[in-house]
N, CA, C and O atoms as a GROMACS GRO file, in nm:
protein
  436
    1MET      N    1   8.011   7.367  -1.840
    1MET     CA    2   8.011   7.412  -1.710
    1MET      C    3   7.953   7.522  -1.652
    1MET      O    4   8.003   7.632  -1.674
    2LYS      N    5   7.833   7.509  -1.566
    2LYS     CA    6   7.773   7.577  -1.501
    2LYS      C    7   7.812   7.659  -1.386
    2LYS      O    8   7.846   7.591  -1.289
    3THR      N    9   7.816   7.760  -1.371
    3THR     CA   10   7.892   7.876  -1.300
    3THR      C   11   7.780   7.915  -1.197
    3THR      O   12   7.688   7.986  -1.240
    4SER      N   13   7.778   7.878  -1.075
    4SER     CA   14   7.648   7.916  -1.007
    4SER      C   15   7.668   8.068  -0.968
    4SER      O   16   7.780   8.117  -0.955
    5PRO      N   17   7.546   8.143  -0.948
    5PRO     CA   18   7.548   8.282  -0.921
    5PRO      C   19   7.612   8.300  -0.808
    5PRO      O   20   7.686   8.396  -0.831
    6ILE      N   21   7.630   8.260  -0.683
    6ILE     CA   22   7.722   8.270  -0.562
    6ILE      C   23   7.819   8.288  -0.586
    6ILE      O   24   7.876   8.392  -0.551
    7LEU      N   25   7.892   8.168  -0.677
    7LEU     CA   26   8.030   8.180  -0.718
    7LEU      C   27   8.110   8.295  -0.796
    7LEU      O   28   8.228   8.328  -0.780
    8ALA      N   29   8.017   8.347  -0.884
    8ALA     CA   30   7.999   8.456  -0.997
    8ALA      C   31   8.021   8.580  -0.898
    8ALA      O   32   8.107   8.665  -0.921
    9ALA      N   33   7.934   8.584  -0.782
    9ALA     CA   34   7.906   8.718  -0.767
    9ALA      C   35   8.033   8.698  -0.640
    9ALA      O   36   8.079   8.810  -0.614
   10ALA      N   37   8.085   8.612  -0.575
   10ALA     CA   38   8.243   8.614  -0.504
   10ALA      C   39   8.308   8.636  -0.557
   10ALA      O   40   8.381   8.719  -0.503
   11ILE      N   41   8.356   8.592  -0.719
   11ILE     CA   42   8.478   8.622  -0.801
   11ILE      C   43   8.411   8.799  -0.837
   11ILE      O   44   8.493   8.889  -0.816
   12ALA      N   45   8.331   8.823  -0.866
   12ALA     CA   46   8.309   8.972  -0.909
   12ALA      C   47   8.349   9.061  -0.789
   12ALA      O   48   8.416   9.162  -0.814
   13ALA      N   49   8.306   9.028  -0.637
   13ALA     CA   50   8.336   9.114  -0.524
   13ALA      C   51   8.479   9.116  -0.529
   13ALA      O   52   8.545   9.220  -0.536
   14ALA      N   53   8.532   8.988  -0.524
   14ALA     CA   54   8.688   8.979  -0.504
   14ALA      C   55   8.752   9.077  -0.622
   14ALA      O   56   8.849   9.146  -0.591
   15CYS      N   57   8.707   9.083  -0.741
   15CYS     CA   58   8.803   9.159  -0.826
   15CYS      C   59   8.784   9.324  -0.811
   15CYS      O   60   8.871   9.411  -0.817
   16LEU      N   61   8.632   9.336  -0.787
   16LEU     CA   62   8.626   9.500  -0.747
   16LEU      C   63   8.666   9.537  -0.638
   16LEU      O   64   8.668   9.660  -0.624
   17GLY      N   65   8.712   9.456  -0.526
   17GLY     CA   66   8.734   9.483  -0.389
   17GLY      C   67   8.912   9.487  -0.362
   17GLY      O   68   8.975   9.521  -0.262
   18ALA      N   69   8.957   9.438  -0.491
   18ALA     CA   70   9.117   9.429  -0.480
   18ALA      C   71   9.170   9.589  -0.442
   18ALA      O   72   9.238   9.586  -0.339
   19PRO      N   73   9.161   9.679  -0.479
   19PRO     CA   74   9.231   9.789  -0.462
   19PRO      C   75   9.177   9.845  -0.320
   19PRO      O   76   9.222   9.952  -0.279
   20ALA      N   77   9.091   9.782  -0.253
   20ALA     CA   78   9.082   9.836  -0.120
   20ALA      C   79   9.214   9.750  -0.012
   20ALA      O   80   9.266   9.797   0.089
   21PHE      N   81   9.234   9.644  -0.062
   21PHE     CA   82   9.354   9.571   0.016
   21PHE      C   83   9.480   9.600  -0.054
   21PHE      O   84   9.572   9.526  -0.021
   22ALA      N   85   9.511   9.700  -0.152
   22ALA     CA   86   9.640   9.764  -0.190
   22ALA      C   87   9.711   9.859  -0.078
   22ALA      O   88   9.644   9.956  -0.041
   23SER      N   89   9.824   9.842  -0.026
   23SER     CA   90   9.895   9.924   0.062
   23SER      C   91   9.917  10.025   0.053
   23SER      O   92  10.025  10.039  -0.005
   24THR      N   93   9.867  10.128   0.084
   24THR     CA   94   9.901  10.285   0.096
   24THR      C   95   9.949  10.297   0.205
   24THR      O   96   9.909  10.244   0.309
   25ALA      N   97  10.080  10.398   0.182
   25ALA     CA   98  10.128  10.499   0.324
   25ALA      C   99  10.044  10.578   0.357
   25ALA      O  100   9.983  10.651   0.279
   26PRO      N  101  10.021  10.570   0.537
   26PRO     CA  102   9.950  10.649   0.627
   26PRO      C  103   9.988  10.815   0.587
   26PRO      O  104  10.105  10.853   0.578
   27SER      N  105   9.892  10.889   0.570
   27SER     CA  106   9.956  11.065   0.532
   27SER      C  107   9.855  11.114   0.643
   27SER      O  108   9.758  11.064   0.700
   28ILE      N  109   9.929  11.244   0.648
   28ILE     CA  110   9.858  11.370   0.707
   28ILE      C  111   9.901  11.481   0.658
   28ILE      O  112  10.019  11.506   0.634
   29THR      N  113   9.783  11.573   0.636
   29THR     CA  114   9.832  11.712   0.537
   29THR      C  115   9.849  11.806   0.651
   29THR      O  116   9.766  11.804   0.743
   30VAL      N  117   9.951  11.889   0.653
   30VAL     CA  118   9.998  11.998   0.723
   30VAL      C  119   9.951  12.107   0.658
   30VAL      O  120   9.986  12.114   0.540
   31ASP      N  121   9.865  12.216   0.713
   31ASP     CA  122   9.829  12.326   0.635
   31ASP      C  123   9.936  12.455   0.695
   31ASP      O  124   9.956  12.448   0.816
   32PHE      N  125   9.982  12.530   0.647
   32PHE     CA  126  10.033  12.662   0.697
   32PHE      C  127  10.018  12.783   0.599
   32PHE      O  128   9.969  12.788   0.486
   33ARG      N  129  10.075  12.876   0.674
   33ARG     CA  130  10.041  13.034   0.592
   33ARG      C  131  10.212  13.072   0.563
   33ARG      O  132  10.314  13.024   0.613
   34ALA      N  133  10.197  13.159   0.481
   34ALA     CA  134  10.326  13.244   0.473
   34ALA      C  135  10.376  13.270   0.598
   34ALA      O  136  10.479  13.223   0.647
   35SER      N  137  10.301  13.343   0.644
   35SER     CA  138  10.359  13.393   0.792
   35SER      C  139  10.429  13.304   0.898
   35SER      O  140  10.510  13.349   0.980
   36ASP      N  141  10.386  13.161   0.890
   36ASP     CA  142  10.484  13.079   0.927
   36ASP      C  143  10.638  13.059   0.914
   36ASP      O  144  10.713  13.010   0.998
   37LEU      N  145  10.668  13.110   0.787
   37LEU     CA  146  10.806  13.087   0.773
   37LEU      C  147  10.851  13.213   0.771
   37LEU      O  148  10.958  13.226   0.711
   38GLN      N  149  10.805  13.309   0.818
   38GLN     CA  150  10.870  13.458   0.804
   38GLN      C  151  10.938  13.472   0.945
   38GLN      O  152  11.022  13.561   0.959
   39SER      N  153  10.906  13.392   1.049
   39SER     CA  154  10.989  13.447   1.180
   39SER      C  155  11.035  13.290   1.226
   39SER      O  156  10.964  13.193   1.197
   40GLN      N  157  11.153  13.278   1.295
   40GLN     CA  158  11.198  13.165   1.370
   40GLN      C  159  11.108  13.099   1.459
   40GLN      O  160  11.094  12.978   1.442
   41PRO      N  161  11.056  13.143   1.533
   41PRO     CA  162  10.923  13.097   1.625
   41PRO      C  163  10.807  13.038   1.511
   41PRO      O  164  10.739  12.942   1.548
   42GLY      N  165  10.790  13.078   1.412
   42GLY     CA  166  10.686  13.034   1.314
   42GLY      C  167  10.754  12.891   1.266
   42GLY      O  168  10.709  12.780   1.293
   43ARG      N  169  10.865  12.918   1.194
   43ARG     CA  170  10.924  12.792   1.135
   43ARG      C  171  10.924  12.677   1.244
   43ARG      O  172  10.888  12.561   1.224
   44GLY      N  173  10.969  12.730   1.357
   44GLY     CA  174  11.006  12.619   1.492
   44GLY      C  175  10.853  12.545   1.508
   44GLY      O  176  10.845  12.423   1.526
   45ALA      N  177  10.725  12.635   1.501
   45ALA     CA  178  10.607  12.568   1.543
   45ALA      C  179  10.565  12.501   1.396
   45ALA      O  180  10.477  12.415   1.383
   46LEU      N  181  10.634  12.549   1.301
   46LEU     CA  182  10.552  12.458   1.183
   46LEU      C  183  10.650  12.301   1.169
   46LEU      O  184  10.599  12.199   1.122
   47GLU      N  185  10.747  12.305   1.202
   47GLU     CA  186  10.860  12.206   1.194
   47GLU      C  187  10.784  12.097   1.328
   47GLU      O  188  10.752  11.981   1.306
   48ALA      N  189  10.771  12.148   1.429
   48ALA     CA  190  10.690  12.073   1.541
   48ALA      C  191  10.573  12.012   1.488
   48ALA      O  192  10.557  11.891   1.502
   49ARG      N  193  10.492  12.082   1.428
   49ARG     CA  194  10.355  12.013   1.367
   49ARG      C  195  10.420  11.907   1.248
   49ARG      O  196  10.356  11.803   1.235
   50LEU      N  197  10.513  11.920   1.179
   50LEU     CA  198  10.563  11.833   1.102
   50LEU      C  199  10.610  11.717   1.145
   50LEU      O  200  10.584  11.606   1.097
   51GLU      N  201  10.694  11.745   1.253
   51GLU     CA  202  10.728  11.612   1.325
   51GLU      C  203  10.651  11.518   1.407
   51GLU      O  204  10.682  11.402   1.436
   52ALA      N  205  10.518  11.603   1.451
   52ALA     CA  206  10.424  11.531   1.518
   52ALA      C  207  10.347  11.460   1.449
   52ALA      O  208  10.283  11.365   1.496
   53ALA      N  209  10.343  11.517   1.274
   53ALA     CA  210  10.258  11.436   1.194
   53ALA      C  211  10.339  11.300   1.186
   53ALA      O  212  10.293  11.188   1.207
   54ALA      N  213  10.501  11.339   1.143
   54ALA     CA  214  10.544  11.201   1.092
   54ALA      C  215  10.540  11.111   1.209
   54ALA      O  216  10.544  10.997   1.163
   55GLU      N  217  10.536  11.107   1.327
   55GLU     CA  218  10.536  11.025   1.432
   55GLU      C  219  10.387  10.963   1.399
   55GLU      O  220  10.385  10.840   1.406
   56ASP      N  221  10.307  11.003   1.377
   56ASP     CA  222  10.158  11.010   1.376
   56ASP      C  223  10.151  10.863   1.293
   56ASP      O  224  10.099  10.756   1.326
   57VAL      N  225  10.230  10.904   1.161
   57VAL     CA  226  10.220  10.830   1.042
   57VAL      C  227  10.285  10.704   1.027
   57VAL      O  228  10.261  10.605   0.958
   58CYS      N  229  10.426  10.748   1.155
   58CYS     CA  230  10.510  10.606   1.129
   58CYS      C  231  10.484  10.517   1.257
   58CYS      O  232  10.569  10.439   1.299
   59ARG      N  233  10.392  10.530   1.301
   59ARG     CA  234  10.334  10.443   1.430
   59ARG      C  235  10.333  10.295   1.374
   59ARG      O  236  10.245  10.269   1.292
   60ALA      N  237  10.438  10.177   1.417
   60ALA     CA  238  10.460  10.053   1.373
   60ALA      C  239  10.351   9.992   1.402
   60ALA      O  240  10.273  10.049   1.479
   61THR      N  241  10.316   9.845   1.340
   61THR     CA  242  10.200   9.780   1.388
   61THR      C  243  10.294   9.644   1.389
   61THR      O  244  10.406   9.649   1.338
   62GLY      N  245  10.250   9.533   1.445
   62GLY     CA  246  10.290   9.422   1.435
   62GLY      C  247  10.434   9.353   1.473
   62GLY      O  248  10.484   9.243   1.448
   63LEU      N  249  10.482   9.488   1.557
   63LEU     CA  250  10.604   9.471   1.602
   63LEU      C  251  10.605   9.490   1.758
   63LEU      O  252  10.514   9.537   1.827
   64ARG      N  253  10.738   9.441   1.802
   64ARG     CA  254  10.737   9.490   1.945
   64ARG      C  255  10.863   9.517   2.006
   64ARG      O  256  10.962   9.459   1.962
   65GLY      N  257  10.873   9.610   2.114
   65GLY     CA  258  11.002   9.605   2.174
   65GLY      C  259  11.110   9.694   2.086
   65GLY      O  260  11.082   9.780   2.003
   66LEU      N  261  11.219   9.657   2.118
   66LEU     CA  262  11.310   9.730   2.025
   66LEU      C  263  11.306   9.766   1.887
   66LEU      O  264  11.334   9.872   1.832
   67ASP      N  265  11.244   9.607   1.821
   67ASP     CA  266  11.206   9.635   1.705
   67ASP      C  267  11.145   9.741   1.622
   67ASP      O  268  11.172   9.796   1.515
   68ARG      N  269  11.015   9.753   1.750
   68ARG     CA  270  10.926   9.857   1.694
   68ARG      C  271  10.997   9.997   1.679
   68ARG      O  272  10.985  10.068   1.580
   69ARG      N  273  11.087  10.034   1.810
   69ARG     CA  274  11.105  10.150   1.851
   69ARG      C  275  11.212  10.197   1.738
   69ARG      O  276  11.229  10.312   1.699
   70ALA      N  277  11.281  10.079   1.693
   70ALA     CA  278  11.367  10.126   1.584
   70ALA      C  279  11.321  10.160   1.476
   70ALA      O  280  11.343  10.271   1.427
   71ALA      N  281  11.234  10.048   1.410
   71ALA     CA  282  11.138  10.083   1.285
   71ALA      C  283  11.063  10.242   1.286
   71ALA      O  284  11.078  10.317   1.190
   72GLU      N  285  10.974  10.285   1.413
   72GLU     CA  286  10.939  10.383   1.392
   72GLU      C  287  11.049  10.524   1.421
   72GLU      O  288  11.014  10.642   1.425
   73SER      N  289  11.128  10.493   1.432
   73SER     CA  290  11.271  10.606   1.459
   73SER      C  291  11.310  10.644   1.321
   73SER      O  292  11.316  10.756   1.271
   74ARG      N  293  11.339  10.510   1.262
   74ARG     CA  294  11.411  10.522   1.122
   74ARG      C  295  11.306  10.600   1.014
   74ARG      O  296  11.338  10.690   0.936
   75CYS      N  297  11.146  10.528   1.033
   75CYS     CA  298  11.045  10.606   0.995
   75CYS      C  299  11.044  10.765   0.991
   75CYS      O  300  11.072  10.841   0.898
   76GLN      N  301  11.008  10.788   1.103
   76GLN     CA  302  11.018  10.911   1.172
   76GLN      C  303  11.134  11.027   1.115
   76GLN      O  304  11.114  11.146   1.092
   77GLU      N  305  11.254  10.956   1.100
   77GLU     CA  306  11.334  11.062   1.088
   77GLU      C  307  11.346  11.058   0.917
   77GLU      O  308  11.381  11.164   0.867
   78GLN      N  309  11.326  10.965   0.841
   78GLN     CA  310  11.330  10.991   0.710
   78GLN      C  311  11.193  11.077   0.629
   78GLN      O  312  11.192  11.143   0.525
   79THR      N  313  11.079  11.040   0.730
   79THR     CA  314  10.968  11.106   0.678
   79THR      C  315  10.968  11.259   0.699
   79THR      O  316  10.908  11.339   0.626
   80LEU      N  317  11.053  11.295   0.823
   80LEU     CA  318  11.031  11.435   0.875
   80LEU      C  319  11.127  11.487   0.760
   80LEU      O  320  11.089  11.592   0.707
   81GLN      N  321  11.227  11.440   0.719
   81GLN     CA  322  11.336  11.507   0.622
   81GLN      C  323  11.282  11.513   0.503
   81GLN      O  324  11.308  11.615   0.440
   82GLN      N  325  11.201  11.419   0.442
   82GLN     CA  326  11.105  11.455   0.302
   82GLN      C  327  11.005  11.543   0.341
   82GLN      O  328  10.964  11.616   0.252
   83ALA      N  329  10.942  11.558   0.479
   83ALA     CA  330  10.841  11.700   0.482
   83ALA      C  331  10.949  11.838   0.493
   83ALA      O  332  10.934  11.950   0.445
   84LEU      N  333  11.021  11.803   0.545
   84LEU     CA  334  11.140  11.959   0.571
   84LEU      C  335  11.202  11.993   0.414
   84LEU      O  336  11.194  12.104   0.362
   85ASP      N  337  11.250  11.904   0.367
   85ASP     CA  338  11.276  11.889   0.218
   85ASP      C  339  11.179  11.940   0.132
   85ASP      O  340  11.209  12.033   0.057
   86ALA      N  341  11.079  11.898   0.132
   86ALA     CA  342  10.955  11.971   0.041
   86ALA      C  343  10.910  12.100   0.087
   86ALA      O  344  10.857  12.169   0.000
   87LEU      N  345  10.918  12.159   0.224
   87LEU     CA  346  10.882  12.261   0.279
   87LEU      C  347  10.979  12.376   0.213
   87LEU      O  348  10.953  12.477   0.147
   88TYR      N  349  11.096  12.321   0.255
   88TYR     CA  350  11.190  12.430   0.238
   88TYR      C  351  11.260  12.429   0.034
   88TYR      O  352  11.356  12.488  -0.016
   89SER      N  353  11.181  12.358  -0.015
   89SER     CA  354  11.192  12.341  -0.163
   89SER      C  355  11.188  12.512  -0.211
   89SER      O  356  11.156  12.607  -0.139
   90ASP      N  357  11.245  12.518  -0.398
   90ASP     CA  358  11.209  12.628  -0.402
   90ASP      C  359  11.070  12.645  -0.457
   90ASP      O  360  11.048  12.756  -0.506
   91GLU      N  361  10.998  12.579  -0.458
   91GLU     CA  362  10.839  12.579  -0.454
   91GLU      C  363  10.772  12.647  -0.362
   91GLU      O  364  10.658  12.693  -0.376
   92TYR      N  365  10.873  12.658  -0.219
   92TYR     CA  366  10.797  12.741  -0.106
   92TYR      C  367  10.867  12.856  -0.050
   92TYR      O  368  10.821  12.930   0.037
   93ALA      N  369  10.993  12.867  -0.113
   93ALA     CA  370  11.071  12.977  -0.102
   93ALA      C  371  10.997  13.114  -0.107
   93ALA      O  372  10.990  13.187  -0.008
   94GLN      N  373  10.944  13.143  -0.220
   94GLN     CA  374  10.890  13.265  -0.260
   94GLN      C  375  10.739  13.284  -0.183
   94GLN      O  376  10.653  13.343  -0.249
   95PHE      N  377  10.714  13.250  -0.085
   95PHE     CA  378  10.582  13.266  -0.022
   95PHE      C  379  10.541  13.412  -0.012
   95PHE      O  380  10.637  13.478   0.026
   96ASP      N  381  10.434  13.485  -0.033
   96ASP     CA  382  10.419  13.597   0.017
   96ASP      C  383  10.237  13.601   0.013
   96ASP      O  384  10.160  13.625  -0.080
   97GLY      N  385  10.216  13.570   0.141
   97GLY     CA  386  10.090  13.588   0.169
   97GLY      C  387   9.984  13.429   0.129
   97GLY      O  388   9.865  13.402   0.143
   98ARG      N  389  10.073  13.372   0.088
   98ARG     CA  390   9.992  13.260   0.021
   98ARG      C  391   9.962  13.139   0.164
   98ARG      O  392  10.010  13.143   0.277
   99GLU      N  393   9.890  13.062   0.120
   99GLU     CA  394   9.891  12.935   0.191
   99GLU      C  395   9.942  12.837   0.139
   99GLU      O  396   9.948  12.831   0.016
  100GLY      N  397   9.994  12.729   0.225
  100GLY     CA  398  10.054  12.605   0.136
  100GLY      C  399  10.014  12.486   0.241
  100GLY      O  400   9.966  12.512   0.352
  101ARG      N  401  10.041  12.348   0.193
  101ARG     CA  402  10.030  12.231   0.269
  101ARG      C  403  10.137  12.136   0.223
  101ARG      O  404  10.182  12.135   0.108
  102ILE      N  405  10.172  12.064   0.311
  102ILE     CA  406  10.286  11.989   0.274
  102ILE      C  407  10.221  11.835   0.338
  102ILE      O  408  10.175  11.821   0.451
  103THR      N  409  10.228  11.756   0.260
  103THR     CA  410  10.147  11.616   0.314
  103THR      C  411  10.260  11.546   0.374
  103THR      O  412  10.373  11.577   0.337
  104VAL      N  413  10.246  11.466   0.453
  104VAL     CA  414  10.350  11.426   0.540
  104VAL      C  415  10.331  11.252   0.524
  104VAL      O  416  10.264  11.191   0.607
  105ALA      N  417  10.385  11.195   0.432
  105ALA     CA  418  10.359  11.058   0.418
  105ALA      C  419  10.487  10.933   0.480
  105ALA      O  420  10.609  10.949   0.489
  106SER      N  421  10.424  10.841   0.505
  106SER     CA  422  10.502  10.740   0.590
  106SER      C  423  10.646  10.707   0.474
  106SER      O  424  10.618  10.690   0.355
  107ALA      N  425  10.747  10.702   0.505
  107ALA     CA  426  10.868  10.660   0.427
  107ALA      C  427  10.890  10.515   0.397
  107ALA      O  428  10.944  10.459   0.301
  108GLU      N  429  10.833  10.468   0.508
  108GLU     CA  430  10.848  10.325   0.517
  108GLU      C  431  10.774  10.221   0.468
  108GLU      O  432  10.823  10.109   0.452
  109ARG      N  433  10.639  10.251   0.438
  109ARG     CA  434  10.529  10.167   0.369
  109ARG      C  435  10.524  10.176   0.245
  109ARG      O  436  10.439  10.113   0.182
   0.00000   0.00000   0.00000
């Protein structure tokens, strides 16, 4: 059986393009400085930035009304908690003049 060049090209493109269709969770990187962690206003501002990032990565698509709001709210809560856990883990507890970053990734996707 002879394979047409067009069919062979289509199969090759489908195989090479498969990773592009893989589902990846949306994410946002939030950069911060050690000084952000050294005062209550600094921590509050950083936590507000993390919360805004969680809202951005948790925008639900394909849902409407209360289902959408419930899905977004659940995702935002879980995503923000993961970001705060990472921020206040031992890795960041001993900051002294260094910069850091937290990647806020959707917990639901």
